[in-house]
Every structure is written in structure tokens, then in C-alpha cells.
Backbone as JSON, one array per atom type, in Angstrom:
{
  "sequence": "MDERWQRIIRLMDEAFADYLTGMVALRKRVVVDLNRKLSDTKVLNHPDLEQPLPRERQASAARRPRARGRRPRG",
  "N": [[0.83, -1.2, 0.0], [1.92, 1.27, 0.78], [3.81, 1.66, -1.2], [2.22, 2.07, -3.45], [1.04, 4.56, -2.87], [3.29, 6.19, -2.89], [3.93, 6.04, -5.57], [1.68, 7.3, -6.69], [1.95, 9.88, -5.6], [4.37, 10.62, -6.8], [3.59, 10.68, -9.5], [1.74, 12.78, -9.37], [3.47, 14.88, -8.65], [5.08, 14.99, -10.96], [3.14, 15.7, -12.86], [2.41, 18.23, -11.92], [4.84, 19.6, -12.17], [5.1, 19.54, -14.97], [2.89, 21.11, -15.61], [3.67, 23.6, -14.5], [5.92, 24.14, -16.09], [4.71, 24.41, -18.59], [3.11, 26.67, -18.08], [5.05, 28.64, -17.65], [6.24, 28.73, -20.19], [4.04, 29.58, -21.69], [3.59, 32.1, -20.55], [5.94, 33.44, -21.3], [5.58, 33.46, -24.1], [3.29, 35.07, -24.3], [4.22, 37.52, -23.25], [6.25, 38.17, -25.09], [4.69, 38.39, -27.43], [2.95, 40.49, -26.71], [4.79, 42.59, -26.32], [5.73, 42.8, -28.95], [3.4, 43.6, -30.28], [2.95, 46.07, -29.03], [5.2, 47.52, -29.82], [4.81, 47.56, -32.54], [2.46, 49.07, -32.87], [3.07, 51.45, -31.74], [2.16, 52.43, -29.28], [3.23, 53.34, -26.93], [4.45, 55.74, -27.45], [5.03, 59.15, -26.72], [2.73, 61.92, -26.65], [2.77, 64.72, -28.94], [4.32, 67.45, -27.61], [4.17, 70.06, -28.41], [1.69, 70.62, -29.39], [-1.39, 72.16, -28.46], [-3.35, 71.39, -25.54], [-6.58, 69.77, -25.54], [-9.55, 71.69, -24.95], [-11.1, 71.74, -21.77], [-14.27, 70.55, -20.56], [-16.76, 72.46, -18.84], [-17.44, 72.01, -15.35], [-20.15, 71.91, -14.68], [-21.4, 71.15, -17.03], [-20.42, 68.65, -17.4], [-21.45, 66.97, -15.49], [-24.33, 65.12, -14.56], [-27.51, 65.63, -13.06], [-28.41, 63.79, -10.13], [-30.79, 61.13, -9.91], [-33.71, 61.3, -7.94], [-34.99, 59.4, -5.32], [-36.81, 56.28, -5.83], [-37.98, 54.63, -8.76], [-41.35, 53.66, -9.19], [-42.31, 50.24, -8.99], [-43.64, 48.27, -11.58]],
  "CA": [[0.0, 0.0, 0.0], [2.8, 2.43, 0.87], [4.46, 1.8, -2.5], [1.23, 2.63, -4.36], [0.9, 5.98, -2.55], [4.5, 6.88, -3.37], [3.8, 6.15, -7.03], [0.66, 8.33, -6.95], [2.54, 11.19, -5.29], [5.37, 10.88, -7.84], [2.85, 11.08, -10.7], [1.2, 14.12, -9.14], [4.6, 15.82, -8.73], [5.46, 15.12, -12.36], [2.09, 16.45, -13.55], [2.5, 19.63, -11.5], [6.05, 20.16, -12.8], [4.77, 19.78, -16.38], [1.98, 22.26, -15.62], [4.45, 24.82, -14.28], [6.75, 24.36, -17.28], [3.81, 24.92, -19.63], [2.7, 28.03, -17.74], [6.2, 29.53, -17.88], [6.38, 28.88, -21.64], [2.92, 30.4, -22.15], [3.82, 33.49, -20.12], [6.98, 34.01, -22.17], [4.98, 33.73, -25.41], [2.38, 36.21, -24.17], [5.02, 38.73, -23.07], [6.89, 38.48, -26.38], [3.65, 38.84, -28.36], [2.49, 41.81, -26.28], [5.85, 43.56, -26.64], [5.76, 42.99, -30.39], [2.23, 44.41, -30.65], [3.13, 47.44, -28.56], [6.21, 48.2, -30.63], [4.25, 47.75, -33.88], [1.42, 50.09, -32.88], [3.65, 52.66, -31.17], [1.24, 52.89, -28.23], [3.97, 53.95, -25.85], [5.02, 57.03, -27.84], [4.44, 60.29, -26.02], [2.1, 62.86, -27.58], [3.55, 65.88, -29.31], [4.16, 68.45, -26.56], [3.98, 71.37, -29.02], [0.27, 70.84, -29.67], [-2.14, 72.55, -27.26], [-4.26, 70.39, -25.01], [-7.98, 70.1, -25.84], [-10.22, 72.44, -23.88], [-11.91, 70.91, -20.88], [-15.64, 70.99, -20.37], [-17.04, 73.0, -17.53], [-17.9, 70.98, -14.43], [-21.61, 71.8, -14.69], [-21.81, 70.44, -18.24], [-19.92, 67.28, -17.37], [-22.19, 66.16, -14.52], [-25.78, 65.07, -14.65], [-28.11, 65.57, -11.72], [-28.78, 62.44, -9.71], [-32.22, 60.86, -9.77], [-34.11, 61.27, -6.53], [-35.98, 58.37, -5.01], [-36.85, 55.13, -6.73], [-39.13, 54.56, -9.62], [-42.27, 52.62, -8.72], [-42.32, 49.0, -9.77], [-44.95, 48.09, -12.16]],
  "C": [[0.87, 1.25, 0.0], [3.47, 2.7, -0.48], [3.5, 2.43, -3.52], [1.06, 4.12, -4.12], [2.12, 6.76, -3.03], [4.44, 7.06, -4.88], [2.8, 7.25, -7.39], [1.23, 9.72, -6.7], [3.58, 11.57, -6.33], [4.68, 11.34, -9.13], [2.27, 12.48, -10.55], [2.31, 15.17, -9.21], [5.03, 16.06, -10.17], [4.42, 15.95, -13.14], [2.16, 17.93, -13.19], [3.73, 20.3, -12.11], [5.8, 20.45, -14.27], [3.84, 20.98, -16.53], [2.76, 23.56, -15.46], [5.32, 25.14, -15.49], [5.9, 24.95, -18.41], [3.38, 26.35, -19.35], [3.83, 29.03, -17.96], [6.36, 29.78, -19.38], [5.26, 29.77, -22.18], [3.12, 31.86, -21.77], [4.87, 34.16, -20.99], [6.41, 34.35, -23.54], [4.08, 34.95, -25.37], [3.16, 37.51, -24.05], [5.69, 39.13, -24.38], [5.87, 39.02, -27.37], [3.16, 40.23, -28.0], [3.53, 42.88, -26.58], [5.92, 43.84, -28.13], [4.59, 43.86, -30.83], [2.39, 45.86, -30.22], [4.15, 48.18, -29.41], [5.68, 48.45, -32.04], [3.25, 48.9, -33.91], [1.89, 51.41, -32.31], [2.74, 53.27, -30.11], [1.99, 53.68, -27.18], [4.6, 55.29, -26.22], [4.29, 58.15, -27.12], [3.8, 61.23, -27.04], [3.01, 64.05, -27.84], [3.28, 67.0, -28.29], [3.94, 69.85, -27.12], [2.5, 71.66, -29.28], [-0.45, 71.22, -28.38], [-3.07, 71.43, -26.82], [-5.69, 70.76, -25.37], [-8.61, 70.81, -24.66], [-11.08, 71.49, -23.05], [-13.31, 71.46, -20.79], [-15.79, 71.58, -18.98], [-17.63, 71.91, -16.65], [-19.42, 70.82, -14.49], [-22.1, 71.04, -15.92], [-21.41, 68.97, -18.19], [-20.74, 66.39, -16.45], [-23.68, 66.23, -14.78], [-26.35, 65.06, -13.25], [-28.52, 64.14, -11.4], [-30.3, 62.32, -9.6], [-32.56, 60.77, -8.3], [-35.17, 60.21, -6.34], [-35.9, 57.23, -6.01], [-38.09, 55.21, -7.6], [-40.06, 53.46, -9.1], [-42.19, 51.39, -9.61], [-43.67, 48.81, -10.42], [-44.98, 47.34, -13.38]]
}
């Protein structure tokens, strides 16, 4: 009986090690792919500092009044 449990634990350890190896490989692929996409789309480039910033809306125009109370169910 003890020998069977050792075999089961060994198989579980091997399966977990394979899982971790696969996760590391997947993470590396995702990081490489993400870095490639970011460099292709130039997302990280800073905006041109010579251009003026867009005008901001006034606070009163940006906010809507909150509804008071609940609507009746029906």
C-alpha cells in the first residue's frame, strides 16, 4: 500500500512540474507577443508636446443631476 501511494505522489509531482513548465512557456509567449504588438502600434510614444491640449468641459456640463428616489415597480 505504501508503495502505491508513493507512485501516486510521484505522478502528481510530475504532472505539477509539467503544468508549471507549460505556464512559464505560455507566459513568455504572451510577453513576447504583447511587446511585439506594442512596438508595432507605437502605443507607448508620447504625444507631441507642441500641440495645445484640448479644452476641458465646464464641471456643470460634465455632470448630470442624480435621480431622486426610486421609480415605482410596475
